[in-house]
The first five atom37 places (N, CA, C, CB, O) and aatype in JSON, in Angstrom:
{
  "aatype": [12, 11, 14, 9, 11, 0, 11, 19, 10, 4, 15, 18, 11, 7, 16, 17, 18, 6, 0, 7, 3, 6, 9, 11, 19, 6, 16, 11, 6, 3, 10, 19, 2, 10, 2, 6, 11, 7, 13, 9, 6, 14, 10, 16, 13, 11, 3, 9, 5, 2, 13, 7, 11, 6, 6, 14, 11, 11, 9, 13, 1, 11, 6, 6, 6],
  "atom_mask": [
    [1, 1, 1, 1, 1],
    [1, 1, 1, 1, 1],
    [1, 1, 1, 1, 1],
    [1, 1, 1, 1, 1],
    [1, 1, 1, 1, 1],
    [1, 1, 1, 1, 1],
    [1, 1, 1, 1, 1],
    [1, 1, 1, 1, 1],
    [1, 1, 1, 1, 1],
    [1, 1, 1, 1, 1],
    [1, 1, 1, 1, 1],
    [1, 1, 1, 1, 1],
    [1, 1, 1, 1, 1],
    [1, 1, 1, 0, 1],
    [1, 1, 1, 1, 1],
    [1, 1, 1, 1, 1],
    [1, 1, 1, 1, 1],
    [1, 1, 1, 1, 1],
    [1, 1, 1, 1, 1],
    [1, 1, 1, 0, 1],
    [1, 1, 1, 1, 1],
    [1, 1, 1, 1, 1],
    [1, 1, 1, 1, 1],
    [1, 1, 1, 1, 1],
    [1, 1, 1, 1, 1],
    [1, 1, 1, 1, 1],
    [1, 1, 1, 1, 1],
    [1, 1, 1, 1, 1],
    [1, 1, 1, 1, 1],
    [1, 1, 1, 1, 1],
    [1, 1, 1, 1, 1],
    [1, 1, 1, 1, 1],
    [1, 1, 1, 1, 1],
    [1, 1, 1, 1, 1],
    [1, 1, 1, 1, 1],
    [1, 1, 1, 1, 1],
    [1, 1, 1, 1, 1],
    [1, 1, 1, 0, 1],
    [1, 1, 1, 1, 1],
    [1, 1, 1, 1, 1],
    [1, 1, 1, 1, 1],
    [1, 1, 1, 1, 1],
    [1, 1, 1, 1, 1],
    [1, 1, 1, 1, 1],
    [1, 1, 1, 1, 1],
    [1, 1, 1, 1, 1],
    [1, 1, 1, 1, 1],
    [1, 1, 1, 1, 1],
    [1, 1, 1, 1, 1],
    [1, 1, 1, 1, 1],
    [1, 1, 1, 1, 1],
    [1, 1, 1, 0, 1],
    [1, 1, 1, 1, 1],
    [1, 1, 1, 1, 1],
    [1, 1, 1, 1, 1],
    [1, 1, 1, 1, 1],
    [1, 1, 1, 1, 1],
    [1, 1, 1, 1, 1],
    [1, 1, 1, 1, 1],
    [1, 1, 1, 1, 1],
    [1, 1, 1, 1, 1],
    [1, 1, 1, 1, 1],
    [1, 1, 1, 1, 1],
    [1, 1, 1, 1, 1],
    [1, 1, 1, 1, 1]
  ],
  "atom_positions": [
    [[-4.35, -7.99, -11.0], [-5.09, -9.04, -10.37], [-6.36, -8.47, -9.74], [-4.23, -9.76, -9.32], [-6.38, -7.33, -9.27]],
    [[-7.4, -9.28, -9.74], [-8.65, -8.82, -9.16], [-8.49, -8.67, -7.64], [-9.8, -9.79, -9.49], [-7.66, -9.34, -7.04]],
    [[-9.29, -7.79, -7.04], [-9.17, -7.58, -5.59], [-9.57, -8.82, -4.81], [-10.03, -6.39, -5.15], [-10.42, -9.59, -5.24]],
    [[-8.95, -9.0, -3.65], [-9.22, -10.14, -2.8], [-10.23, -9.69, -1.75], [-7.9, -10.7, -2.13], [-9.94, -8.81, -0.94]],
    [[-11.41, -10.3, -1.78], [-12.5, -9.89, -0.89], [-12.78, -10.96, 0.15], [-13.76, -9.59, -1.71], [-12.77, -12.16, -0.14]],
    [[-13.05, -10.5, 1.37], [-13.41, -11.41, 2.45], [-14.8, -11.99, 2.18], [-13.37, -10.68, 3.83], [-15.71, -11.28, 1.76]],
    [[-14.93, -13.27, 2.44], [-16.21, -13.96, 2.23], [-17.01, -14.01, 3.53], [-15.98, -15.38, 1.7], [-18.24, -14.0, 3.51]],
    [[-16.31, -14.06, 4.64], [-16.92, -14.12, 5.97], [-16.11, -13.21, 6.9], [-16.96, -15.6, 6.52], [-15.05, -12.71, 6.52]],
    [[-16.61, -13.0, 8.09], [-15.88, -12.24, 9.11], [-14.61, -13.01, 9.46], [-16.76, -12.0, 10.37], [-14.68, -14.17, 9.86]],
    [[-13.45, -12.36, 9.3], [-12.18, -13.04, 9.57], [-11.12, -12.04, 9.99], [-11.7, -13.83, 8.34], [-11.3, -10.83, 9.86]],
    [[-10.01, -12.56, 10.5], [-8.9, -11.74, 10.93], [-7.66, -12.1, 10.12], [-8.64, -11.92, 12.45], [-7.39, -13.27, 9.87]],
    [[-6.93, -11.07, 9.69], [-5.66, -11.28, 8.97], [-4.67, -10.24, 9.48], [-5.86, -11.16, 7.42], [-4.91, -9.04, 9.39]],
    [[-3.55, -10.72, 10.0], [-2.48, -9.87, 10.53], [-3.01, -8.87, 11.57], [-1.81, -9.1, 9.39], [-2.59, -7.72, 11.61]],
    [[-3.94, -9.34, 12.43], [-4.44, -8.51, 13.52], [-5.54, -7.54, 13.13], [0.0, 0.0, 0.0], [-5.99, -6.76, 13.97]],
    [[-5.99, -7.55, 11.89], [-7.05, -6.67, 11.43], [-8.27, -7.51, 11.08], [-6.59, -5.83, 10.22], [-8.17, -8.52, 10.39]],
    [[-9.43, -7.08, 11.56], [-10.67, -7.81, 11.28], [-11.3, -7.28, 10.0], [-11.66, -7.7, 12.46], [-11.33, -6.07, 9.76]],
    [[-11.8, -8.2, 9.2], [-12.47, -7.86, 7.94], [-13.86, -8.48, 7.93], [-11.64, -8.37, 6.72], [-14.04, -9.64, 8.3]],
    [[-14.84, -7.69, 7.51], [-16.2, -8.19, 7.37], [-16.37, -8.71, 5.95], [-17.25, -7.09, 7.69], [-15.55, -8.43, 5.07]],
    [[-17.44, -9.46, 5.74], [-17.73, -9.98, 4.4], [-17.84, -8.83, 3.42], [-19.04, -10.82, 4.4], [-18.56, -7.86, 3.66]],
    [[-17.12, -8.94, 2.31], [-17.14, -7.91, 1.27], [-15.99, -6.92, 1.34], [0.0, 0.0, 0.0], [-15.74, -6.2, 0.37]],
    [[-15.27, -6.87, 2.47], [-14.12, -5.98, 2.59], [-12.96, -6.49, 1.76], [-13.7, -5.83, 4.07], [-12.8, -7.7, 1.59]],
    [[-12.15, -5.57, 1.25], [-10.97, -5.96, 0.48], [-9.79, -6.19, 1.43], [-10.62, -4.87, -0.58], [-9.51, -5.36, 2.3]],
    [[-9.11, -7.31, 1.25], [-7.97, -7.67, 2.1], [-6.68, -7.44, 1.32], [-8.07, -9.16, 2.58], [-6.55, -7.87, 0.18]],
    [[-5.73, -6.75, 1.95], [-4.41, -6.54, 1.35], [-3.5, -7.68, 1.79], [-3.81, -5.14, 1.76], [-2.93, -7.63, 2.88]],
    [[-3.36, -8.69, 0.94], [-2.54, -9.87, 1.26], [-1.11, -9.59, 0.84], [-3.09, -11.14, 0.56], [-0.86, -9.06, -0.24]],
    [[-0.15, -9.96, 1.7], [1.25, -9.65, 1.46], [2.02, -10.76, 0.76], [1.92, -9.34, 2.75], [2.87, -10.49, -0.08]],
    [[1.72, -12.02, 1.09], [2.49, -13.12, 0.51], [1.57, -14.14, -0.15], [3.35, -13.8, 1.58], [0.38, -14.23, 0.15]],
    [[2.15, -14.92, -1.05], [1.4, -15.96, -1.74], [0.98, -17.05, -0.75], [2.24, -16.57, -2.88], [-0.11, -17.62, -0.9]],
    [[1.81, -17.35, 0.24], [1.48, -18.36, 1.24], [0.24, -17.95, 2.04], [2.66, -18.59, 2.17], [-0.62, -18.77, 2.32]],
    [[0.17, -16.67, 2.41], [-1.0, -16.17, 3.13], [-2.24, -16.25, 2.26], [-0.77, -14.72, 3.59], [-3.32, -16.59, 2.74]],
    [[-2.09, -15.95, 0.98], [-3.21, -16.02, 0.04], [-3.75, -17.45, -0.05], [-2.78, -15.51, -1.35], [-4.96, -17.66, -0.01]],
    [[-2.86, -18.42, -0.18], [-3.26, -19.82, -0.26], [-3.95, -20.24, 1.04], [-2.04, -20.74, -0.55], [-4.96, -20.94, 1.01]],
    [[-3.4, -19.83, 2.17], [-3.96, -20.17, 3.48], [-5.39, -19.62, 3.61], [-3.07, -19.62, 4.6], [-6.29, -20.35, 4.03]],
    [[-5.59, -18.36, 3.28], [-6.92, -17.76, 3.35], [-7.89, -18.44, 2.39], [-6.85, -16.26, 3.05], [-9.06, -18.64, 2.72]],
    [[-7.41, -18.8, 1.21], [-8.24, -19.45, 0.2], [-8.65, -20.85, 0.68], [-7.49, -19.54, -1.14], [-9.82, -21.23, 0.53]],
    [[-7.72, -21.62, 1.24], [-8.01, -22.97, 1.71], [-9.0, -22.98, 2.86], [-6.73, -23.66, 2.14], [-9.84, -23.88, 2.95]],
    [[-8.92, -21.99, 3.74], [-9.82, -21.93, 4.89], [-11.2, -21.38, 4.52], [-9.22, -21.08, 5.98], [-12.12, -21.46, 5.32]],
    [[-11.34, -20.84, 3.31], [-12.63, -20.33, 2.86], [-12.95, -18.93, 3.36], [0.0, 0.0, 0.0], [-14.11, -18.53, 3.36]],
    [[-11.93, -18.19, 3.79], [-12.15, -16.84, 4.29], [-12.31, -15.81, 3.18], [-11.01, -16.44, 5.18], [-12.87, -14.74, 3.41]],
    [[-11.83, -16.12, 1.98], [-11.92, -15.18, 0.86], [-12.71, -15.81, -0.27], [-10.51, -14.77, 0.38], [-12.96, -17.02, -0.29]],
    [[-13.1, -14.97, -1.22], [-13.8, -15.47, -2.4], [-12.89, -16.47, -3.1], [-14.21, -14.3, -3.37], [-11.68, -16.24, -3.18]],
    [[-13.44, -17.57, -3.61], [-12.59, -18.61, -4.22], [-11.73, -18.09, -5.37], [-13.47, -19.75, -4.72], [-12.18, -17.3, -6.2]],
    [[-10.49, -18.55, -5.39], [-9.55, -18.16, -6.44], [-9.15, -19.4, -7.23], [-8.3, -17.47, -5.85], [-9.12, -20.51, -6.7]],
    [[-8.86, -19.2, -8.49], [-8.39, -20.3, -9.33], [-6.89, -20.47, -9.13], [-8.73, -20.05, -10.83], [-6.22, -19.61, -8.56]],
    [[-6.37, -21.59, -9.61], [-4.93, -21.83, -9.54], [-4.18, -20.73, -10.29], [-4.57, -23.21, -10.12], [-3.12, -20.29, -9.85]],
    [[-4.73, -20.3, -11.42], [-4.08, -19.26, -12.23], [-4.03, -17.93, -11.47], [-4.82, -19.07, -13.57], [-3.03, -17.22, -11.54]],
    [[-5.1, -17.6, -10.73], [-5.11, -16.37, -9.92], [-4.01, -16.42, -8.87], [-6.48, -16.17, -9.24], [-3.29, -15.44, -8.67]],
    [[-3.87, -17.56, -8.22], [-2.84, -17.71, -7.18], [-1.45, -17.66, -7.8], [-3.03, -19.03, -6.4], [-0.53, -17.05, -7.25]],
    [[-1.29, -18.31, -8.94], [0.0, -18.35, -9.62], [0.44, -16.95, -10.04], [-0.07, -19.27, -10.84], [1.63, -16.64, -10.0]],
    [[-0.5, -16.11, -10.45], [-0.18, -14.76, -10.93], [-0.16, -13.72, -9.82], [-1.16, -14.34, -11.99], [0.01, -12.53, -10.1]],
    [[-0.34, -14.14, -8.58], [-0.35, -13.2, -7.47], [1.0, -12.48, -7.37], [-0.68, -13.92, -6.14], [2.06, -13.12, -7.41]],
    [[0.96, -11.17, -7.23], [2.18, -10.39, -7.08], [2.82, -9.97, -8.37], [0.0, 0.0, 0.0], [3.71, -9.12, -8.36]],
    [[2.4, -10.53, -9.48], [2.96, -10.13, -10.76], [2.21, -8.91, -11.28], [2.9, -11.29, -11.78], [0.99, -8.83, -11.2]],
    [[2.96, -7.98, -11.8], [2.32, -6.81, -12.37], [1.76, -7.15, -13.74], [3.31, -5.62, -12.47], [2.35, -7.93, -14.5]],
    [[0.61, -6.57, -14.04], [0.04, -6.8, -15.35], [0.88, -6.05, -16.38], [-1.45, -6.34, -15.4], [1.28, -4.91, -16.15]],
    [[1.14, -6.68, -17.52], [1.95, -6.0, -18.53], [1.24, -4.77, -19.06], [2.28, -6.95, -19.69], [0.02, -4.77, -19.27]],
    [[2.02, -3.74, -19.27], [1.45, -2.51, -19.82], [1.31, -2.67, -21.32], [2.33, -1.28, -19.48], [2.19, -3.17, -22.01]],
    [[0.17, -2.22, -21.8], [-0.07, -2.3, -23.23], [0.52, -1.06, -23.9], [-1.58, -2.44, -23.54], [0.28, 0.07, -23.47]],
    [[1.27, -1.29, -24.93], [1.91, -0.2, -25.65], [1.23, -0.07, -27.0], [3.44, -0.44, -25.81], [1.16, -1.02, -27.79]],
    [[0.74, 1.12, -27.24], [0.09, 1.37, -28.52], [1.04, 2.18, -29.39], [-1.26, 2.12, -28.33], [1.58, 3.2, -28.97]],
    [[1.25, 1.71, -30.59], [2.13, 2.43, -31.5], [1.27, 3.18, -32.5], [3.11, 1.46, -32.22], [0.25, 2.69, -32.97]],
    [[1.72, 4.38, -32.82], [1.03, 5.15, -33.84], [1.37, 4.58, -35.19], [1.4, 6.65, -33.77], [2.52, 4.24, -35.47]],
    [[0.38, 4.49, -36.01], [0.63, 4.01, -37.36], [1.31, 5.15, -38.14], [-0.7, 3.55, -38.06], [0.9, 6.31, -38.09]],
    [[2.34, 4.76, -38.86], [3.05, 5.77, -39.64], [2.22, 6.15, -40.85], [4.44, 5.26, -40.08], [1.55, 5.31, -41.45]],
    [[2.29, 7.43, -41.18], [1.5, 7.92, -42.3], [2.19, 7.69, -43.61], [1.2, 9.38, -42.14], [1.66, 8.05, -44.66]]
  ]
}
């Protein structure tokens, strides 16, 4: 998932973030809350839905000779 960046000066879990700082969000509920209040760069529904999921690893197979 792309990094979550602060859009304005804001506080999350007692830590202040300036515009452009990366925020380490712990839960999907917190992510939605920050997104709704406009504290972070806008996210799509798909970004929120995929929050916390690991990206699948691509497996490359050698072609047999």
